[in-house]
Backbone bond lengths (Angstrom), bond angles and torsions (degrees), N, CA, C in turn:
res aa  C-N    CA-C-N  psi(-1)  N-CA   C-N-CA  omega(-1)  CA-C   N-CA-C  phi
1 M - - - 1.452 - - 1.527 109.93 -
2 H 1.292 115.96 134.09 1.457 121.92 175.90 1.521 108.03 -78.15
3 T 1.328 117.67 128.67 1.465 119.68 -174.73 1.526 112.35 -60.16
4 A 1.330 117.90 -29.64 1.468 119.99 -179.84 1.526 111.45 -61.17
5 S 1.335 117.63 -23.62 1.471 120.11 -179.45 1.530 111.95 -70.22
6 K 1.320 117.76 -13.51 1.467 121.07 176.76 1.529 111.60 -82.16
7 I 1.333 117.26 -13.01 1.459 121.80 -179.05 1.523 107.39 -89.24
8 K 1.328 116.22 119.32 1.460 120.25 -173.95 1.521 111.24 -136.69
9 T 1.341 114.52 156.07 1.458 118.78 167.13 1.524 105.91 -77.48
10 L 1.308 117.02 166.47 1.459 119.97 177.21 1.527 109.91 -58.31
11 A 1.327 116.95 -44.83 1.475 120.58 -179.33 1.524 111.48 -60.21
12 E 1.328 117.03 -38.93 1.467 120.86 178.49 1.529 111.25 -69.94
13 A 1.328 117.03 -32.93 1.467 121.32 -175.86 1.520 113.22 -77.53
14 I 1.328 117.80 -29.63 1.470 121.44 -173.11 1.537 113.35 -53.18
15 P 1.346 120.17 -48.99 1.477 118.11 -179.66 1.532 113.07 -58.22
16 Q 1.333 117.00 -39.25 1.462 120.76 178.30 1.515 110.68 -65.93
17 L 1.330 117.23 -42.28 1.463 121.76 179.39 1.526 110.45 -62.24
18 V 1.318 116.70 -42.67 1.469 121.39 178.33 1.526 109.90 -61.71
19 E 1.339 116.84 -43.31 1.468 121.31 179.19 1.530 110.90 -61.09
20 W 1.333 116.16 -45.43 1.464 120.10 179.48 1.527 110.56 -61.86
21 K 1.326 116.53 -47.39 1.474 120.20 -178.88 1.531 110.90 -62.94
22 T 1.332 116.58 -42.53 1.465 121.09 -179.22 1.523 111.50 -61.62
23 S 1.332 115.83 -33.31 1.463 119.87 179.66 1.535 112.22 -84.68
24 G 1.339 116.83 5.49 1.465 120.60 175.69 1.516 115.24 86.30
25 Q 1.329 117.05 9.79 1.462 119.28 179.17 1.525 110.13 -80.23
26 R 1.338 114.65 140.80 1.466 120.54 -179.92 1.526 109.33 -89.95
27 I 1.338 114.67 124.58 1.458 121.04 -177.46 1.526 109.75 -95.71
28 V 1.324 114.48 126.75 1.460 122.90 176.72 1.531 106.95 -103.93
29 F 1.316 116.70 137.21 1.466 121.07 176.54 1.514 109.55 -124.13
30 T 1.326 115.34 137.44 1.451 121.64 168.39 1.510 107.67 -143.99
31 N 1.317 116.51 171.85 1.458 119.99 -178.65 1.521 110.31 -149.91
32 G 1.319 114.55 165.18 1.451 120.06 176.61 1.506 111.89 168.66
33 C 1.334 115.20 -178.59 1.465 122.64 -179.65 1.530 111.26 -88.41
34 F 1.323 117.40 -41.34 1.463 123.82 179.23 1.530 110.84 47.10
35 D 1.345 115.03 56.84 1.462 121.41 -173.47 1.527 111.93 -72.32
36 I 1.306 117.89 -68.46 1.468 120.72 174.40 1.526 105.04 -108.52
37 V 1.307 116.17 109.52 1.468 120.62 -171.94 1.526 110.18 -72.47
38 H 1.321 115.16 134.55 1.460 122.22 -178.64 1.528 109.33 -140.13
39 L 1.314 116.00 178.69 1.461 121.94 -177.56 1.531 112.25 -53.70
40 G 1.311 117.33 -40.23 1.455 120.50 179.74 1.524 112.31 -57.43
41 H 1.334 116.56 -41.00 1.464 120.75 178.19 1.523 111.36 -65.56
42 V 1.317 116.18 -48.31 1.467 121.00 -177.37 1.529 110.23 -61.49
43 D 1.319 116.92 -46.02 1.457 121.78 -179.92 1.532 110.63 -61.67
44 Y 1.329 116.26 -45.58 1.461 122.21 -179.74 1.531 111.54 -60.64
45 L 1.321 116.70 -48.77 1.466 120.19 -177.72 1.528 111.90 -67.17
46 E 1.314 116.76 -37.02 1.464 120.03 177.78 1.535 110.35 -64.35
47 K 1.337 116.39 -43.36 1.468 120.27 177.89 1.527 110.89 -63.85
48 A 1.325 116.84 -40.41 1.467 120.88 179.79 1.527 109.74 -62.23
49 R 1.314 116.99 -46.66 1.469 121.38 -178.97 1.522 111.71 -62.03
50 N 1.306 116.97 -35.44 1.467 121.22 -179.04 1.530 113.22 -67.89
51 L 1.327 117.47 -9.49 1.459 121.25 177.83 1.532 112.56 -82.55
52 G 1.330 116.88 -12.30 1.463 120.86 -178.27 1.510 111.03 -152.67
53 D 1.331 115.81 -159.83 1.463 121.17 -176.58 1.523 113.95 -99.75
54 R 1.322 117.02 -29.36 1.465 122.53 -178.14 1.518 109.11 -136.53
55 L 1.342 116.03 140.34 1.460 120.42 178.07 1.523 109.63 -113.73
56 V 1.328 115.26 120.04 1.457 122.67 174.36 1.521 107.17 -104.93
57 L 1.327 115.74 125.58 1.453 122.05 -176.44 1.519 109.91 -110.15
58 G 1.331 116.86 117.62 1.461 122.01 171.49 1.514 107.76 -85.15
59 L 1.334 116.62 120.09 1.462 121.89 -175.54 1.523 109.58 -112.08
60 N 1.329 116.87 125.56 1.460 120.93 178.34 1.523 110.72 -63.44
61 T 1.347 116.53 136.40 1.459 121.14 173.66 1.528 109.25 -67.49
62 D 1.334 116.77 168.53 1.460 120.68 177.37 1.532 111.34 -57.85
63 A 1.331 116.44 -44.45 1.471 120.08 -179.29 1.526 110.66 -61.60
64 S 1.313 115.91 -40.71 1.462 121.28 179.41 1.528 110.97 -65.35
65 V 1.329 117.15 -43.47 1.469 120.94 178.40 1.528 109.82 -60.61
66 S 1.329 116.91 -44.13 1.476 120.46 -179.96 1.513 111.44 -61.03
67 R 1.326 117.22 -39.52 1.464 120.17 178.91 1.532 111.01 -65.72
68 I 1.335 116.96 -34.78 1.466 121.26 -177.79 1.523 112.23 -82.75
69 K 1.337 116.29 -46.71 1.466 121.56 -169.82 1.529 114.55 -101.23
70 G 1.338 117.23 -12.67 1.460 120.15 -179.00 1.520 112.16 112.89
71 P 1.342 116.12 165.92 1.469 121.71 -171.29 1.538 115.75 -65.94
72 L 1.325 117.76 -18.01 1.467 119.66 179.85 1.526 112.92 -88.11
73 R 1.311 116.87 -2.62 1.460 121.60 -178.92 1.517 108.93 -114.88
74 P 1.303 119.44 152.23 1.462 125.72 3.22 1.534 111.94 -79.54
75 V 1.308 114.63 161.45 1.458 121.37 174.03 1.530 108.72 -78.43
76 V 1.315 116.17 -38.72 1.471 123.46 -178.10 1.535 107.81 -107.43
77 N 1.343 117.05 130.74 1.469 119.42 -176.01 1.527 112.63 -70.19
78 E 1.329 115.40 163.92 1.471 121.08 -171.72 1.522 113.34 -61.94
79 Y 1.334 117.92 -37.40 1.465 118.53 179.26 1.528 110.43 -64.56
80 A 1.328 116.78 -44.90 1.470 120.54 179.78 1.531 110.45 -65.10
81 R 1.329 117.25 -40.66 1.469 120.28 178.41 1.525 110.63 -65.01
82 A 1.330 116.65 -42.12 1.470 120.57 -179.91 1.526 110.67 -64.55
83 R 1.335 117.68 -43.35 1.469 120.30 179.07 1.515 111.05 -63.42
84 L 1.324 117.04 -41.12 1.459 120.48 179.66 1.526 110.41 -64.06
85 M 1.328 117.06 -45.23 1.473 120.23 178.46 1.532 110.47 -62.87
86 A 1.335 116.89 -41.23 1.471 121.53 -179.65 1.527 111.87 -66.39
87 S 1.324 117.28 -23.89 1.466 119.97 -179.49 1.528 112.34 -74.69
88 L 1.321 117.23 -15.82 1.463 120.66 -179.82 1.530 109.39 -75.27
89 A 1.312 116.47 127.93 1.466 121.52 -175.38 1.522 112.21 -59.08
90 F 1.319 117.98 -31.13 1.459 120.63 -175.32 1.531 112.94 -90.00
91 V 1.334 118.29 2.76 1.466 122.00 172.45 1.521 106.97 -102.43
92 D 1.339 116.67 120.40 1.460 120.96 -176.25 1.519 113.46 -91.71
93 T 1.319 117.57 -33.16 1.455 121.56 -179.31 1.525 109.20 -149.93
94 V 1.332 115.53 141.26 1.463 122.12 175.83 1.530 107.39 -118.60
95 I 1.334 115.97 127.41 1.467 121.05 178.18 1.528 107.84 -125.09
96 L 1.321 116.68 119.52 1.463 120.72 177.46 1.525 109.59 -75.54
97 F 1.337 116.10 142.42 1.466 119.65 174.48 1.517 109.81 -139.59
98 D 1.335 115.51 145.81 1.455 121.95 -173.60 1.526 113.06 -110.06
99 E 1.330 116.93 -10.02 1.458 120.91 -178.26 1.531 110.42 -67.32
100 P 1.337 116.82 161.21 1.474 120.16 -179.92 1.531 112.92 -60.19
101 T 1.326 117.17 -32.24 1.463 121.68 177.23 1.530 108.02 -134.79
102 P 1.338 117.59 164.57 1.469 120.35 178.50 1.529 113.34 -84.31
103 K 1.336 118.02 16.62 1.465 121.79 -174.88 1.528 112.37 -52.17
104 E 1.339 117.06 -50.38 1.465 120.91 -178.25 1.522 111.00 -63.91
105 L 1.315 116.64 -40.15 1.462 121.91 179.49 1.533 110.15 -64.00
106 I 1.307 117.04 -44.52 1.474 121.69 178.69 1.531 110.23 -61.38
107 E 1.319 116.34 -43.74 1.465 119.63 -179.04 1.528 111.66 -67.12
108 S 1.328 117.97 -31.52 1.469 121.44 177.75 1.529 111.37 -74.36
109 I 1.319 116.22 -38.89 1.473 121.29 -177.57 1.524 111.39 -79.21
110 N 1.351 116.23 -36.95 1.462 122.35 -176.45 1.535 110.86 50.83
111 P 1.340 116.66 62.92 1.465 119.82 -176.96 1.521 112.31 -67.69
112 D 1.324 115.00 156.46 1.464 120.30 174.29 1.522 110.35 -72.90
113 I 1.342 115.31 -33.75 1.462 120.85 -177.12 1.531 108.39 -137.33
114 L 1.316 115.89 126.57 1.462 123.20 175.50 1.522 106.96 -105.63
115 V 1.327 116.47 130.29 1.472 120.49 -173.59 1.522 111.06 -129.39
116 K 1.326 115.12 140.48 1.460 122.95 168.53 1.522 107.16 -140.60
117 G 1.338 116.17 171.67 1.453 121.01 177.75 1.514 111.22 -72.35
118 D 1.327 115.54 164.43 1.460 119.63 -176.71 1.530 113.61 -76.42
119 D 1.339 116.20 9.63 1.463 119.39 168.92 1.529 109.85 -81.50
120 Y 1.334 116.21 -2.79 1.466 123.66 173.39 1.523 108.10 -110.99
121 S 1.330 115.69 159.42 1.462 120.50 167.09 1.521 105.42 -109.95
122 V 1.313 116.70 157.32 1.469 120.73 -178.56 1.529 110.13 -51.84
123 E 1.331 117.06 -39.90 1.467 121.77 -177.15 1.529 112.62 -65.15
124 T 1.333 117.42 -27.01 1.465 119.96 -176.45 1.527 113.17 -96.95
125 I 1.317 118.33 -0.35 1.463 121.17 -178.99 1.528 109.35 -81.05
126 V 1.322 115.50 121.68 1.462 120.93 177.99 1.527 109.40 -58.33
127 G 1.323 115.83 130.83 1.462 120.66 179.01 1.512 114.54 90.82
128 S 1.333 117.63 -5.32 1.470 119.39 -176.19 1.524 111.82 -63.13
129 D 1.322 117.62 -40.88 1.470 120.46 179.23 1.519 110.86 -60.02
130 F 1.334 116.25 -43.28 1.461 120.98 -179.11 1.531 110.75 -63.54
131 V 1.334 116.47 -49.28 1.472 120.93 -177.00 1.528 110.36 -63.54
132 L 1.318 116.92 -47.33 1.466 120.33 178.79 1.528 111.27 -62.12
133 G 1.327 116.74 -39.54 1.456 121.66 179.57 1.518 113.67 -66.39
134 N 1.339 116.14 -19.40 1.462 121.24 178.77 1.531 112.27 -104.13
135 G 1.335 115.81 18.12 1.457 120.06 175.50 1.509 115.36 84.29
136 G 1.337 116.71 7.18 1.459 119.93 179.34 1.516 112.04 -88.37
137 E 1.319 115.12 -177.32 1.465 122.00 -179.96 1.520 109.58 -117.76
138 V 1.313 116.41 151.34 1.461 122.74 174.44 1.521 106.56 -124.56
139 K 1.328 115.99 125.18 1.466 120.26 -175.35 1.524 110.51 -132.45
140 T 1.311 114.51 155.24 1.461 120.56 170.38 1.521 107.49 -116.03
141 V 1.319 115.40 148.19 1.462 119.77 176.97 1.525 108.53 -120.40
142 P 1.340 115.89 146.55 1.467 119.25 -178.74 1.530 111.45 -65.12
143 L 1.323 115.03 136.21 1.460 120.95 177.86 1.527 109.83 -91.15
144 V 1.315 116.31 150.64 1.465 121.50 174.49 1.524 106.83 -75.36
145 Q 1.318 116.65 119.76 1.457 120.62 -177.42 1.533 111.10 -68.89
146 G 1.324 115.03 144.88 1.457 120.33 175.32 1.519 114.23 89.88
147 F 1.335 117.78 4.89 1.448 120.53 178.95 1.514 110.15 -122.95
148 S 1.329 115.86 119.55 1.458 121.35 171.29 1.521 106.80 -154.66
149 T 1.326 116.11 149.99 1.462 119.70 179.65 1.519 110.17 -63.30
150 S 1.330 117.19 -41.72 1.472 120.19 -179.55 1.522 111.09 -61.30
151 A 1.344 117.09 -42.01 1.469 120.84 178.42 1.526 110.70 -66.24
152 L 1.314 116.53 -38.21 1.467 121.42 178.54 1.531 110.48 -63.83
153 I 1.322 116.81 -43.49 1.466 120.94 178.42 1.528 110.14 -62.53
154 E 1.332 117.43 -43.25 1.471 121.10 178.47 1.525 110.87 -61.50
155 K 1.327 116.52 -42.03 1.467 120.45 179.34 1.532 110.86 -62.00
156 I 1.315 116.20 -42.58 1.466 120.77 178.55 1.539 109.56 -63.09
157 K 1.328 116.46 -45.24 1.470 120.64 -177.89 1.531 111.40 -61.90
158 T 1.331 116.99 -41.00 1.470 119.81 -177.21 1.532 112.33 -80.27
159 S 1.326 117.09 -19.98 1.459 120.51 -176.60 1.525 113.37 -87.29
160 F 1.326 117.00 -21.32 1.467 118.43 -173.38 1.491 111.56 -122.02
């Protein structure tokens, strides 16, 4: 399978999501920028996937990352970030989104399990009310301490 085939629009992903749900598979959803991929990202996504049968990753577009992180970000463009995320065996589908939050994407996907890192609380996770209200679960997974893209960028800047 070509990893690019895992990158889909929401409309392209819906038939696959319906098939997975119909066959009884539990869909896990998470989202993020995943700008410069590091151990923290890999560990987080692997833990998220282990909570269910399929992992759907909402990936912020370049414009969205810039609005969140500032005009110098992302360092890696959205196509490269999407391909890298799609290359991970435990990521089943990557869907780019440009909205300020993944709320609309979560409501369209209606995942069985919504996941974020433990730097969030269930109450502060966007979409948690919707998922819980539809019988789903909202979970946090422990993050690997000492790994963040912002810290990595700072280390590079001060080292060179």
